[in-house]
N, C-alpha and C positions, 0 to 999 in steps of 0.2 A: 515543376514536379509533374511527372506523368500520371495520369489518373487511370490508365488502363493496365491492368495486372497481366504479366505474362503467365503461361500455364505453370512454370516453375513457382512463380510468386503465389499463385493460387494454391498449389500443393503445399507451399510453406505455410501460408496463412491458415489453411484447413488443419494442419497438424498442430499449429502453434495455438489455435483457439481451443483446443481440447484441454489445454494446460500442460504444465511441465510435467513429464513422467517422475515418479518418485524413485529416482536412480541416482547413482553417482556420476552418470554421465548423460544428462537429459539431452544436450544439444546432439550429441552423437547418436542417441536413440531416436530422436525425432528425425534426423537426417536418414538413418537407416529405414525408418518407416516409409519415407517417400523415395528411397532409392537414390540418394545423392551423397556426397561426401560432406562431413560436418563443416569444412571450410566453405563449402558453396553456401550452406544455410547461414553461417555466420556472416559471410560476405553480404548476402541480402539483407540481413537484419542490421548490419552496420550501414548499409545504403538507406534503408528506410529510417534509420535513426538520424543520419545526416540530413536527409531531405524533409524530415518532420512528420513522415507517416507513421513513425513508432515513437512513442513517448516513453514508455517503459515496459518491462517485463517484470512482473512480481508474483509471488506466491499468495495464495488465499489460505490462510492458516485457520484451522478450526481450534480455537482456543479451549474449548470444552474437552476436545479430544486430548489436548496436551496438559489437562489438570487445571486450567484456569477458567473456572465456571462463572466468575463474576466480573462485569466489566462496567466502566463508567467513561462516557464522553466528557472530558473536562475542557471547559472554555475558558480562556484566560484573556484578560484586558492587559495587553502588553504595550508599553510606550513603542511607538513606530520605530524610532531610532534604536531600540534594543531588541527587535524582533529576532535578528540573526543570532545574537549572543543568547538570549533566553531560549530560542528554539534549539540551539545545539545542547543547551543544559537540559531541557525537558526531554529531548529525543535520546539523550544519553542513558536514560533509566531503561533497564532491561524489561520492566513491566509495561512499557509503552510500545504499542504496535504501530500507531500512526501519530504523526506530528506534522502539522501544516498550518499555513497562514491563510486567512480568508479576509475579504473586505468586511468592513463594518457598515452600520447605517445609523442614522439618528436614534433608532429604537433598539439597537443591538450593538454595543460597543466592544464585545469580545471579537478579537482578531486573530487568536491562535487557539488551535484544537489539538487535543491529545486524546488517545484511546488508552485507557489504563486498565490492565488486567490483573487479577489475583484470584486466589483459591476461595476467599470469602470477601464479604463487604468490609469487614474490619481491615483486612490486609490492603484492600484498595484505598480506603480512607487514610490509612497511615502512609502509603505511598504517596498520595496526593499531597498531604501535609508535608512531607519531604521534598517533594518537588517544589511546592511554594517556597520553603525556607531555602532550597538550593538556588532558586532563580530570582528571588526577592519579589515576586509578584503575589500580591495579596488579594487582588480582585479576580476571582475565578467562580465557576459554578459547576457542580458535578451534575451530569445528566445520566442517571442510572439506566443500564440496559435492563428492559423488561423481558424482551425475548429477541432471539436472534433469528433474523430472516434467512431465507435460503440465498447462498451466495453462488452465483453462476458467472462464468466469464461471457463477455459478449460474443455473438455468433455473427460472422460476416459471410462465410462460404456455407451454403447449405448442400446437403446430400452427397457428402464426400466421405 
């Protein structure tokens, strides 16, 4: 993997780190901002994906702004051989914004995490109970959100 970025790659990274534009054509709009064709942008992103420089592109959603003012991180103790199946079930709930596996330790046996959102605490609690029933996992713990910290994307290219 080449570690030095070309001028084009630096321009792409600079526009990409600002976040996706809130439009129907985000890649076309980002390409236009740096003066290239959308296919050139996508070609670089595909190359970065293939060589491991890019892991994912994702949106940062403000759940409060979309009417989901309450959230809980729910940690689940899932049998290792069932993580895939249980994970798909938990992630299928529309109230879930994040679902991922994490390693355990002797003092922390929870290995699957979901972020569950709702309009109020009762709604979140009902959803978590439904999730438990749907996947058959009874050992879980809800970690209620006290306050949301500012979410900002990482910055790699300065002064552009």
